[in-house]
C-alpha positions as CSV (number, residue, x, y, z in Angstrom):
1,M,0.0,0.0,0.0
2,A,1.1,3.6,-0.5
3,A,2.6,5.5,2.3
4,S,0.1,7.5,4.4
5,S,2.3,10.7,4.5
6,G,4.4,12.7,2.2
7,I,3.9,15.0,-0.8
8,S,0.7,13.9,-2.6
9,T,1.7,13.1,-6.2
10,A,0.1,12.0,-9.5
11,I,1.6,10.9,-12.7
12,I,-0.1,11.7,-16.0
13,G,0.8,9.1,-18.7
14,V,2.1,6.3,-16.4
15,T,2.3,3.4,-18.8
16,G,4.9,4.9,-21.2
17,Y,8.6,4.2,-20.8
18,E,9.1,7.5,-18.8
19,G,5.9,7.3,-16.8
20,A,6.6,3.6,-15.8
21,N,10.1,4.4,-14.8
22,L,9.0,7.4,-12.9
23,A,6.4,5.4,-10.9
24,R,9.2,3.1,-9.9
25,L,11.3,6.0,-8.7
26,V,8.4,7.5,-6.8
27,A,7.7,4.1,-5.1
28,G,11.2,4.3,-3.5
29,H,11.2,8.0,-2.7
30,P,11.0,8.9,1.0
31,R,9.0,12.1,0.6
32,L,6.6,11.4,-2.2
33,R,3.2,9.7,-1.9
34,L,1.7,8.5,-5.2
35,I,-2.1,8.6,-5.0
36,A,-3.2,8.4,-8.6
37,A,-1.9,8.0,-12.1
38,T,-3.5,8.3,-15.6
39,A,-3.3,6.2,-18.7
40,R,-6.2,6.2,-21.1
41,A,-5.9,2.5,-22.2
42,S,-5.4,1.2,-18.6
43,A,-8.0,3.3,-16.7
44,G,-9.7,1.2,-14.0
45,Q,-6.7,-0.9,-13.4
46,R,-4.2,-0.6,-10.6
47,L,-0.5,0.1,-11.3
48,G,0.6,-3.4,-10.3
49,E,-1.9,-4.8,-12.9
50,A,-1.0,-2.5,-15.8
51,L,2.8,-2.6,-14.9
52,P,3.6,-6.0,-13.4
53,A,7.1,-4.9,-12.6
54,L,5.6,-2.7,-9.9
55,S,3.8,-5.5,-8.2
56,G,4.8,-5.8,-4.6
57,T,6.0,-2.1,-4.4
58,T,4.4,0.7,-2.4
59,V,2.6,1.9,-5.5
60,A,1.1,-1.4,-6.7
61,D,-2.4,-0.6,-5.5
62,V,-2.5,3.0,-6.8
63,P,-5.5,3.4,-9.1
64,I,-5.1,4.4,-12.8
65,T,-7.9,6.9,-13.5
66,E,-9.0,9.1,-16.4
67,A,-9.0,12.3,-14.4
68,V,-6.2,13.6,-12.1
69,P,-7.3,14.4,-8.5
70,E,-6.0,17.4,-6.8
71,T,-2.4,16.8,-5.6
72,E,0.5,18.9,-4.5
73,L,2.8,17.6,-7.3
74,V,2.0,16.3,-10.8
75,F,4.4,14.7,-13.2
76,V,3.3,15.0,-16.8
77,A,4.8,12.2,-18.9
78,A,2.9,12.9,-22.2
79,P,4.1,13.8,-25.7
80,H,4.9,17.4,-26.5
81,G,1.9,19.4,-27.4
82,P,-0.7,17.6,-25.3
83,A,1.7,17.8,-22.3
84,A,1.5,21.6,-22.2
85,T,-2.3,21.5,-22.1
86,L,-2.3,18.9,-19.4
87,A,0.4,20.8,-17.4
88,A,-1.5,24.1,-17.7
89,E,-4.7,22.5,-16.2
90,Q,-2.7,21.4,-13.2
91,L,-0.9,24.7,-12.7
92,R,-4.2,26.6,-12.7
93,R,-5.3,24.4,-9.8
94,G,-2.3,25.6,-7.9
95,G,-0.2,22.5,-7.8
96,K,3.5,22.1,-8.8
97,V,4.3,20.4,-12.1
98,V,7.3,18.6,-13.5
99,D,6.8,18.3,-17.2
100,L,8.8,15.5,-18.9
101,S,8.1,16.7,-22.4
102,A,9.8,19.4,-24.3
103,D,7.0,21.9,-24.0
104,F,8.5,24.3,-21.4
105,R,12.2,24.1,-22.2
106,F,12.2,27.2,-24.3
107,P,11.1,30.6,-23.0
108,S,10.2,31.8,-26.5
109,P,6.9,30.6,-28.0
110,E,8.3,31.5,-31.5
111,E,11.3,29.3,-31.0
112,Y,9.2,26.5,-29.7
113,A,6.9,26.8,-32.8
114,A,9.9,26.8,-35.2
115,I,11.4,23.6,-33.6
116,Y,8.3,21.6,-33.0
117,G,6.1,22.7,-35.9
118,H,3.0,24.0,-34.0
119,A,2.0,26.9,-31.8
120,H,2.7,26.5,-28.1
121,P,-0.6,25.4,-26.4
122,A,0.1,27.3,-23.1
123,P,2.5,30.2,-23.8
124,E,1.4,32.1,-20.7
125,W,3.3,29.5,-18.6
126,L,6.6,29.7,-20.4
127,A,8.0,32.6,-18.3
128,V,7.3,30.6,-15.1
129,A,9.1,27.4,-16.2
130,V,12.6,26.5,-14.8
131,Y,14.9,24.2,-16.8
132,G,15.3,21.3,-14.4
133,L,19.0,20.4,-14.5
134,P,19.8,20.6,-10.7
135,E,23.6,20.7,-11.1
136,W,23.2,24.1,-12.8
137,R,19.7,25.4,-11.8
138,R,19.2,24.0,-8.2
139,D,18.2,27.2,-6.5
140,A,15.7,28.1,-9.2
141,I,14.2,24.6,-9.2
142,R,13.7,24.8,-5.4
143,L,11.3,27.7,-5.8
144,A,9.7,26.8,-9.1
145,Q,6.0,26.0,-9.6
146,L,6.8,24.5,-13.1
147,V,9.9,22.5,-13.9
148,A,10.8,21.6,-17.5
149,N,12.6,18.2,-17.4
150,P,15.7,18.3,-19.6
151,G,15.9,16.1,-22.7
152,C,18.1,13.0,-22.6
153,F,20.7,14.1,-25.2
154,P,20.9,17.6,-23.7
155,T,21.4,16.2,-20.3
156,A,24.5,14.2,-21.5
157,A,25.8,17.2,-23.5
158,I,25.2,20.0,-21.0
159,L,26.7,18.1,-18.0
160,A,29.7,17.3,-20.2
161,L,30.4,20.7,-21.7
162,A,29.0,23.3,-19.3
163,P,32.0,23.5,-16.9
164,A,34.3,24.2,-19.9
165,F,31.9,26.9,-21.3
166,A,31.3,28.4,-17.8
167,A,35.1,28.8,-17.2
168,D,35.6,30.1,-20.8
169,L,38.1,27.3,-21.5
170,I,36.9,26.4,-25.0
171,T,35.8,28.3,-28.1
172,P,32.0,28.7,-28.6
173,D,31.4,25.7,-30.7
174,A,31.4,21.9,-30.1
175,I,30.7,18.7,-31.9
176,L,28.5,16.0,-30.2
177,D,28.5,12.4,-31.5
178,A,26.0,10.5,-29.5
179,Q,24.6,6.9,-29.5
180,T,21.2,6.1,-27.9
181,G,19.2,3.0,-27.0
182,I,15.9,2.3,-28.7
183,T,13.8,3.4,-25.7
184,G,14.7,7.0,-26.6
185,A,12.1,6.8,-29.3
186,G,9.3,6.1,-26.8
187,R,6.9,3.2,-26.5
188,S,4.8,3.8,-29.6
189,P,5.7,1.3,-32.3
190,S,7.2,2.4,-35.6
191,R,9.3,0.9,-38.4
192,R,12.5,2.5,-37.2
193,V,12.3,0.7,-33.8
194,H,11.1,-2.6,-35.1
195,F,13.3,-5.5,-33.9
196,S,14.3,-6.5,-37.5
197,E,15.2,-2.9,-38.3
198,T,17.4,-2.2,-35.3
199,H,19.0,-5.6,-34.5
200,D,22.6,-5.9,-35.6
201,N,22.4,-2.4,-37.2
202,L,23.7,1.2,-36.5
203,A,22.0,4.2,-38.0
204,A,22.6,8.0,-37.9
205,Y,19.5,10.2,-37.9
206,G,18.5,13.8,-37.4
207,L,21.2,15.3,-39.7
208,A,18.9,18.0,-41.0
209,G,18.8,19.4,-37.5
210,H,17.8,17.5,-34.4
211,R,15.3,19.3,-32.2
212,H,17.6,18.8,-29.1
213,T,20.3,20.9,-30.7
214,P,18.7,24.3,-29.8
215,E,18.1,23.1,-26.3
216,M,21.8,22.3,-25.8
217,S,22.9,25.6,-27.3
218,Q,20.4,27.6,-25.2
219,E,21.5,26.1,-21.9
220,L,25.2,26.1,-22.7
221,G,24.9,29.8,-23.6
222,R,23.3,30.5,-20.2
223,V,26.2,29.0,-18.2
224,G,28.8,30.8,-20.4
225,T,29.1,34.3,-21.8
226,G,25.4,34.4,-22.8
227,E,26.2,33.8,-26.4
228,R,24.8,30.6,-27.7
229,P,27.6,28.3,-28.9
230,T,27.3,26.5,-32.2
231,I,26.6,22.8,-31.6
232,T,27.0,20.2,-34.3
233,F,25.0,17.2,-33.2
234,V,24.7,13.8,-34.8
235,P,22.7,11.1,-32.9
236,H,22.9,7.4,-33.8
237,L,20.5,4.6,-33.0
238,V,22.2,1.5,-31.6
239,P,20.6,-1.9,-30.9
240,V,20.4,-1.7,-27.1
241,N,17.4,-1.0,-24.9
242,R,18.6,2.0,-23.0
243,G,21.6,4.3,-22.4
244,I,23.3,7.2,-24.1
245,L,27.0,7.5,-24.8
246,A,27.9,10.9,-26.0
247,T,31.4,11.9,-27.3
248,C,31.8,15.7,-27.2
249,Y,34.6,17.5,-29.1
250,A,35.6,21.1,-28.3
251,T,38.6,23.3,-29.0
252,L,40.7,24.6,-26.1
253,R,41.4,28.3,-26.0
254,D,45.1,29.3,-26.4
255,G,47.0,28.8,-23.3
256,V,44.5,26.5,-21.6
257,S,46.1,23.4,-20.2
258,E,44.7,19.9,-19.4
259,A,45.4,20.5,-15.8
260,Q,43.2,23.7,-15.8
261,V,40.4,21.7,-17.5
262,R,40.5,18.9,-14.9
263,A,40.6,21.4,-12.0
264,A,37.5,23.2,-13.4
265,Y,35.5,20.0,-13.6
266,Q,36.6,18.8,-10.2
267,A,35.7,22.1,-8.6
268,R,32.3,22.4,-10.4
269,Y,31.1,18.9,-9.7
270,A,32.6,18.4,-6.2
271,G,29.7,17.4,-3.9
272,E,27.3,16.6,-6.8
273,P,26.1,13.1,-6.0
274,F,25.0,12.2,-9.5
275,V,28.0,13.3,-11.6
276,A,31.2,11.3,-11.4
277,L,34.5,11.9,-13.1
278,S,36.4,8.9,-14.3
279,D,39.9,8.4,-15.7
280,A,38.7,5.6,-18.0
281,P,36.1,6.2,-20.7
282,P,32.6,5.3,-19.2
283,E,30.3,2.8,-20.7
284,T,26.5,2.7,-20.7
285,A,26.5,-0.4,-18.5
286,W,28.1,1.7,-15.8
287,V,25.0,3.9,-15.4
288,R,22.2,1.5,-16.4
289,G,19.2,1.9,-14.0
290,S,20.8,4.9,-12.2
291,N,20.5,8.7,-12.6
292,R,24.3,9.1,-12.6
293,C,26.2,10.8,-15.3
294,V,29.8,9.6,-15.7
295,L,32.3,11.9,-17.5
296,S,35.9,11.3,-18.6
297,L,38.1,14.1,-19.9
298,H,40.8,13.7,-22.6
299,V,43.0,16.1,-24.5
300,Q,44.6,15.5,-27.9
301,G,46.6,18.6,-28.9
302,R,44.1,21.5,-28.6
303,R,41.1,19.2,-28.8
304,L,39.1,18.5,-25.6
305,I,37.3,15.3,-25.8
306,I,34.6,14.5,-23.1
307,I,32.8,11.2,-22.9
308,S,29.5,11.3,-21.2
309,A,27.4,8.2,-20.2
310,I,23.8,8.3,-18.9
311,D,20.7,6.2,-18.8
312,N,18.3,7.9,-21.1
313,L,15.3,6.7,-19.1
314,M,16.7,8.1,-15.8
């Protein structure tokens, strides 16, 4: 049974990959009390029935409903577009919202429309939203009514590159070559994520301009001089279930040494429990099932190479 005390919490879209993973996290959280979840196709069931992996947990008996009851905190795990409408409904009720979609990551409705191809459904809430990367926005998150959960590729890239941009150690451009597991595409079936298409195969995509690129550039500009750096981003789909391995390439400014770079990263992430620096290049297996990001730093001439590993579902 769910705990009788704690912050009352609901999850909208609980049966998708992100929603299901989130339910598991909430089940083990000491201060959250999940009281309801929504999923259109599973309404009327309990979480342990719709998601058998949650059987025996503290959230197994939580009902899946069509409507969201009033709670102190709501997680929205819906696709971009519908997510903004759902989040706005909860915000008007006075609760706090964490939106897992891309709908509140950009303060400009015009930029959002250019990237996602439709007008923003709730532009009045954009100025309220805080980008939810705690290593860089912790104080703002603490006071926020609306938190925009970062994208998976941007999380790997920003954690990898932000200390170098913040200390002005690199020129304002970077290349990101990233490999992702199939769950990054979500649970809805498509030809691209069909087993026979992905098994024993590697494929690049998004070369015309991936929608996560402006998000990376925006946030890296915020931690640096304010000027958005130029990011060249090429993602690749690899035949694994989960995980992102991102290799970032940047150019060191004249006179910057490898020792300076290492000192900047050690100082910036000292005391951050979910970011680890490793001498050896990390692997996705190192972070599977955790919300850790493991980084390794390497210098070849004037080129700074940063390997970043995260679990894309975490």
